[in-house]
C-alpha positions in Angstrom: -18.4 -9.4 -11.8 -21.6 -10.8 -13.4 -23.8 -9.4 -10.6 -22.3 -5.9 -11.0 -22.9 -6.1 -14.8 -26.5 -7.0 -14.1 -26.9 -4.0 -11.7 -25.4 -1.6 -14.3 -27.7 -3.0 -17.0 -30.8 -2.6 -14.8 -29.8 1.0 -13.9 -29.3 1.9 -17.5 -32.6 0.3 -18.4 -34.4 2.4 -15.7 -32.7 5.5 -17.1 -34.0 4.8 -20.6 -37.5 5.1 -19.0 -36.6 8.4 -17.2 -36.5 6.7 -13.8 -34.0 6.8 -11.0 -32.7 3.8 -9.0 -31.4 3.0 -5.6 -29.1 0.1 -4.5 -28.9 -1.4 -1.0 -26.0 -3.7 -0.2 -25.9 -6.0 2.8 -23.3 -8.4 4.2 -24.2 -11.8 5.8 -22.7 -11.9 9.2 -20.7 -15.0 9.9 -21.4 -16.4 6.4 -20.0 -19.9 6.1 -19.9 -20.5 9.9 -23.7 -20.2 10.2 -24.8 -22.9 7.6 -26.7 -25.7 9.3 -26.2 -29.2 7.8 -29.9 -30.3 8.1 -31.2 -27.0 6.6 -28.6 -27.3 3.8 -29.8 -30.7 2.8 -33.4 -29.6 2.9 -32.5 -26.6 0.6 -30.9 -29.0 -1.9 -33.9 -31.3 -1.9 -36.2 -28.3 -2.5 -34.0 -27.2 -5.4 -34.2 -30.7 -7.0 -30.7 -31.9 -6.6 -29.9 -35.6 -7.0 -29.8 -37.8 -3.9 -26.1 -38.6 -4.4 -25.3 -34.9 -4.4 -27.2 -34.4 -1.1 -25.4 -37.3 0.5 -22.1 -36.0 -0.6 -22.8 -32.6 0.9 -24.0 -34.2 4.2 -20.7 -36.2 4.3 -18.8 -33.0 3.5 -20.4 -31.0 6.4 -20.6 -33.6 9.2 -17.9 -35.3 11.3 -15.7 -32.2 11.2 -13.3 -31.3 14.0 -11.1 -28.3 14.7 -8.3 -27.3 17.1 -6.0 -24.3 17.6 -2.2 -24.4 17.3 0.3 -21.8 18.5 3.9 -22.9 17.8 4.2 -26.4 19.3 1.2 -26.0 21.5 -2.1 -27.5 20.4 -5.5 -27.5 22.0 -7.9 -30.5 22.2 -10.1 -31.2 19.2 -13.7 -30.0 19.3 -16.6 -31.2 17.2 -18.0 -28.7 14.7 -21.8 -29.1 14.4 -22.4 -26.5 11.7 -20.6 -24.4 9.1 -18.7 -24.8 5.9 -14.9 -25.1 5.6 -13.4 -21.7 4.9 -10.7 -22.8 2.6 -12.7 -25.2 0.4 -13.5 -24.0 -3.2 -17.0 -25.7 -2.9 -18.0 -23.7 0.2 -18.9 -20.4 -1.7 -21.1 -22.4 -4.1 -22.9 -24.3 -1.3 -23.4 -21.0 0.6 -25.0 -19.4 -2.5 -27.3 -22.4 -2.8 -28.1 -22.0 0.9 -29.1 -18.4 0.5 -30.8 -18.9 -2.9 -34.3 -18.2 -1.5 -33.3 -14.5 -1.0 -33.6 -14.0 -4.7 -37.3 -15.0 -4.7 -38.8 -13.5 -1.6 -40.6 -10.2 -1.4 -42.2 -8.0 -4.1 -41.0 -7.3 -7.5 -37.5 -5.9 -7.8 -34.0 -7.0 -8.6 -32.0 -8.9 -6.1 -28.4 -10.0 -6.5 -26.2 -12.3 -4.5 -22.6 -13.4 -4.5 -21.2 -15.4 -1.6 -22.0 -13.3 1.5 -22.8 -10.1 -0.4 -26.4 -9.3 -1.1 -27.8 -6.4 -3.0 -31.3 -5.1 -3.7 -32.0 -2.7 -6.6 -35.3 -0.7 -6.9 -36.3 1.9 -9.4 -39.0 4.6 -9.4 -40.0 8.1 -10.4 -38.3 9.6 -7.3 -35.6 8.5 -4.9 -38.1 8.7 -2.1 -40.2 6.1 -3.9 -37.1 3.9 -4.3 -36.4 4.2 -0.6 -39.9 3.1 0.3 -39.6 0.0 -1.9 -36.2 -0.8 -0.4 -37.5 -0.4 3.1 -40.2 -3.0 2.5 -37.8 -5.4 0.8 -35.2 -5.0 3.6 -37.8 -5.9 6.3 -38.9 -9.0 4.4 -35.2 -10.0 4.0 -34.5 -9.5 7.7 -37.5 -11.5 8.7 -36.4 -14.3 6.4 -33.0 -14.2 8.0 -34.5 -14.6 11.5 -36.5 -17.6 10.3 -33.5 -19.3 8.7 -30.8 -18.4 11.3 -29.1 -16.0 8.9 -28.1 -12.6 10.3 -27.1 -9.5 8.4 -24.4 -7.0 9.5 -26.3 -3.6 9.5 -23.1 -1.7 10.1 -21.6 -2.9 6.8 -24.7 -2.0 4.8 -24.4 0.7 2.1 -26.9 2.8 0.2 -26.3 4.2 -3.3 -28.6 6.3 -5.4 -28.4 6.5 -9.2 -29.5 9.7 -10.8 -28.2 11.9 -13.7 -29.2 15.1 -11.9 -26.1 17.3 -11.1 -27.8 18.6 -7.9 -30.5 16.2 -6.7 -33.3 17.8 -4.8 -33.5 14.8 -2.6 -31.0 12.3 -1.4 -32.8 10.3 1.3 -31.3 7.8 3.8 -32.6 4.4 4.9 -33.2 2.9 8.3 -32.2 -0.8 8.7 -33.1 -2.0 12.1 -31.6 0.5 14.5 -29.0 1.6 11.9 -29.5 4.6 9.7 -27.7 4.2 6.3 -26.7 7.5 4.7 -26.6 7.5 0.9 -23.1 7.5 -0.6 -21.9 9.4 -3.6 -19.7 6.4 -4.5 -20.1 2.8 -3.3 -17.7 -0.1 -3.8 -19.4 -3.4 -4.4 -17.6 -6.6 -5.5 -14.5 -4.6 -6.4 -16.3 -2.0 -8.6 -16.7 1.6 -7.6 -20.3 2.7 -8.6 -20.9 6.4 -8.6 -24.2 8.3 -8.8 -24.0 8.9 -12.6 -22.3 5.6 -13.4 -19.4 7.5 -15.0 -16.8 5.1 -13.4 -14.5 8.1 -12.9 -13.7 7.1 -9.3 -13.2 3.5 -10.3 -10.8 4.5 -13.1 -8.8 6.9 -10.8 -8.5 4.3 -8.0 -7.3 1.5 -10.3 -5.0 3.9 -12.2 -3.4 4.9 -8.9 -2.8 1.2 -8.2 -1.1 0.8 -11.6 1.0 3.9 -10.9 2.0 2.6 -7.4 2.3 -1.1 -8.2 2.7 -1.9 -11.9 5.0 1.0 -13.0 7.6 0.4 -10.2 7.7 -3.3 -11.1 7.9 -2.8 -14.8 10.5 0.0 -14.5 12.5 -1.6 -11.8 16.2 -0.4 -12.0 15.6 1.2 -15.3 18.1 3.9 -14.4 20.8 1.3 -14.4 20.4 0.3 -18.0 18.5 3.1 -19.7 21.1 5.5 -21.2 18.7 8.2 -22.3 17.4 9.1 -25.8 21.0 9.7 -26.8 24.3 8.3 -25.5 28.0 9.2 -26.0 30.3 6.7 -27.7 33.7 6.8 -29.4 33.5 6.4 -33.1 36.5 6.9 -35.4 38.5 8.4 -32.6 35.8 11.0 -31.9 33.2 11.3 -29.1 29.9 11.2 -30.9 26.3 11.4 -29.7 24.4 8.3 -30.8 20.7 7.3 -30.4 20.0 4.6 -27.9 19.7 1.0 -28.9 17.0 -0.1 -26.4 14.0 0.0 -28.7 13.2 -3.7 -28.1 13.3 -3.2 -24.3 11.0 -0.1 -24.5 8.6 -2.0 -26.7 8.3 -4.8 -24.1 7.7 -2.3 -21.3 5.1 -0.4 -23.3 3.2 -3.6 -24.0 3.0 -4.4 -20.3 1.7 -0.9 -19.5 -0.8 -0.9 -22.3 -2.2 -4.3 -21.2 -2.6 -3.0 -17.6 -4.5 0.1 -18.7 -6.8 -1.9 -21.0 -7.6 -4.3 -18.1 -8.6 -1.6 -15.6 -10.4 0.9 -17.9 -13.9 0.3 -19.3 -12.8 0.7 -22.9 -12.8 -1.3 -26.1 -9.8 -3.3 -27.4 -9.7 -1.0 -30.4 -9.4 2.2 -28.4 -6.5 4.3 -29.7 -3.4 4.7 -27.4 -3.7 8.5 -27.0 -7.2 8.0 -25.6 -6.0 5.2 -23.5 -3.3 7.3 -21.8 -5.6 10.3 -21.5 -8.4 8.4 -19.7 -5.9 6.5 -17.5 -4.1 9.7 -16.5 -0.7 8.1 -17.3 2.1 9.3 -19.6 3.4 7.1 -22.4 6.5 5.0 -21.8 8.7 7.3 -23.9 7.8 10.2 -21.5 8.3 8.2 -18.4 11.8 7.0 -19.5 12.6 10.6 -20.5 12.0 11.7 -16.9 14.5 9.0 -15.7 17.0 10.2 -18.3 16.6 13.8 -17.4 17.4 13.1 -13.7 20.5 11.1 -14.7 21.7 13.6 -17.3 21.3 16.5 -14.9 23.4 14.8 -12.2 26.0 13.8 -14.7 26.4 17.2 -16.3 26.3 19.0 -12.9 29.1 16.8 -11.6 31.5 18.2 -14.3 30.6 21.8 -13.5 31.2 21.7 -9.8 34.5 21.2 -7.9 35.3 18.0 -6.2 34.6 19.4 -2.7 31.0 19.3 -1.9 31.0 21.8 1.0 31.8 25.1 -0.7 31.5 27.0 2.5 34.5 25.2 4.0 37.1 25.7 1.3 39.8 26.5 3.9 38.7 24.0 6.5 41.5 21.5 5.7 44.1 24.2 6.5 42.5 24.8 9.9 42.8 21.1 10.9 44.7 20.9 14.3 46.5 17.7 13.0 46.4 15.8 16.4 49.2 13.4 17.2 48.9 9.9 16.0 50.1 8.3 19.2 48.4 8.8 22.5 49.6 8.1 26.0 46.3 6.9 27.4 45.7 7.0 31.1 43.1 5.3 33.2 41.0 8.5 33.5 40.9 9.2 29.8 37.4 8.9 28.2 37.0 6.4 25.4 34.2 7.0 22.9 33.0 4.1 20.8 30.6 5.3 18.0 28.8 3.8 15.1 26.3 4.9 12.5 23.9 2.9 10.3 21.0 3.1 7.9 17.9 1.4 9.4 15.6 -1.0 7.4 13.0 1.8 7.0 15.5 4.1 5.3 16.2 6.4 8.3 19.7 7.0 9.4 20.7 6.5 13.0 23.7 6.2 15.3 24.8 5.2 18.7 27.8 5.6 21.1 29.0 4.4 24.4 31.6 6.0 26.8 34.2 4.3 29.0 36.2 5.9 31.7 38.2 4.3 34.5 37.1 0.9 33.1 33.5 1.8 33.8 30.9 1.7 31.1 28.3 4.5 30.8 24.8 3.6 29.4 24.7 3.3 25.6 22.8 6.0 23.9 21.2 5.8 20.4 19.5 8.4 18.2 17.6 8.8 14.9 18.9 11.4 12.4 16.3 11.2 9.6 16.0 10.3 6.0 18.3 11.1 3.1 21.5 11.0 5.1 24.6 9.4 3.7 26.2 6.6 5.7 29.5 8.6 6.1 27.5 11.5 7.6 25.9 9.2 10.2 29.4 8.1 11.4 30.5 11.7 11.7 27.3 12.8 13.5 27.7 9.8 15.9 31.3 10.9 16.7 30.2 14.4 17.3 27.4 13.4 19.7 29.8 11.1 21.6 32.3 13.9 22.1 29.6 16.3 23.2 28.4 13.8 25.7 31.9 13.3 27.0 32.4 17.0 27.4 29.3 17.1 29.7 30.5 14.4 32.0 31.4 15.6 35.6 34.5 13.5 35.5 35.9 15.3 32.4 38.3 17.2 34.6 40.1 14.0 35.5 40.7 13.1 31.8 43.6 14.1 29.8 42.3 12.9 26.4 39.0 12.0 24.7 39.9 9.1 22.4 37.3 8.2 19.7 37.1 4.7 18.3 35.3 4.3 14.9 35.1 1.5 12.4 34.9 3.9 9.4 38.4 5.0 8.2 36.8 7.6 5.8 35.0 9.3 8.7 38.3 9.4 10.7 40.1 10.9 7.7 37.5 13.6 7.2 37.5 14.5 10.9 41.3 14.7 10.9 41.4 16.8 7.7 42.9 14.1 5.4 40.0 14.2 2.9 37.4 16.5 1.5 35.0 17.4 4.3 31.4 16.5 4.5 28.9 17.2 7.3 30.7 20.5 7.8 28.8 21.6 10.9 29.7 18.4 12.8 33.3 18.4 11.5 33.7 22.0 12.6 32.5 21.2 16.1 34.8 18.1 16.3 37.8 20.0 15.2 37.1 22.7 17.8 37.0 20.0 20.4 40.3 18.7 19.2 41.9 22.2 19.5 40.5 22.5 23.0 
């Protein structure tokens, strides 16, 4: 992050002189793979490195081989004549030494480099003046790249202007080779979002969103299992009393983790008060977050005592209308056997499948997706209903005396036969109508 800090410092210094600034970022194409061993050694000699360092680098870059592997299959080894190993911690350092002349070529202006990321910063009275300076510097940089076998990816280049004007009169673009770079309102460089006014509002929002989506679910994992709410009911002296929770230590640990995360991502001082911290981060304090969990739990708990046991209030008399089919069937060879099953898929969606047998012949298996937020018992009932409907559509239905359903869920069978409180009332009604027919 040191190059980003230097860029911010130079932009603020230009602002103190009532100047504007423009930043051009470029990406070295290929990066480590394009480093030539001989040119690397020459670069180290020009920089004054000891002979033993140069010899070590030569040994590090030469006599390298590579081959591909897929399972148990391997290709023949090939000799690598150039490049730096991708996984070595010394490779980024050597690459920065290899591209070190970039920082000294061209006219006056600030240049920054980190690994394969290069940036040029220019300031001036107007943004057009900054673009003219950047254009000259970019041409010099591209010419140096051609001479040193270093190519830049024009498509990944980005242009960012820095001005305090709310509505700039000009916002020019820059032509790099055959690529026209349009100026951004916000540019991400080395993990930092730089906006036109350096307000870091976008940077804060993006990282706060990551805290909300990553840190909070991890910190608050299964909190609803142990968090009783601000108050809990307990028996004291043969009376049911409302007592305050005893989870103060747990909440303190959670709050500390959230505070540390916010202080890490926000550009604030260590002494910043907590109210300011939560306001700038756009996150509620822990006590408000846990209150939201307790409200959901309390609402479900209290509602359960107010409602009857039966969930489907529209089918209060449905149990009385059950046809009560006989328990023993005299199956014939032409009867249709329906084997059904329902399940919850790994992505959270509910689905089911069924297969029909008649005269010892198997019909093709059919599967279907129901959707999200479906209980497992409902998937079983829906699968039974779909299987019966498919059996009714068969041309050979006229030869069958019975449609016999086989399911591995006893609860679903009880609901269909009217032996327990009904759920999935639409499908249950259709199944019982088929039973009556």
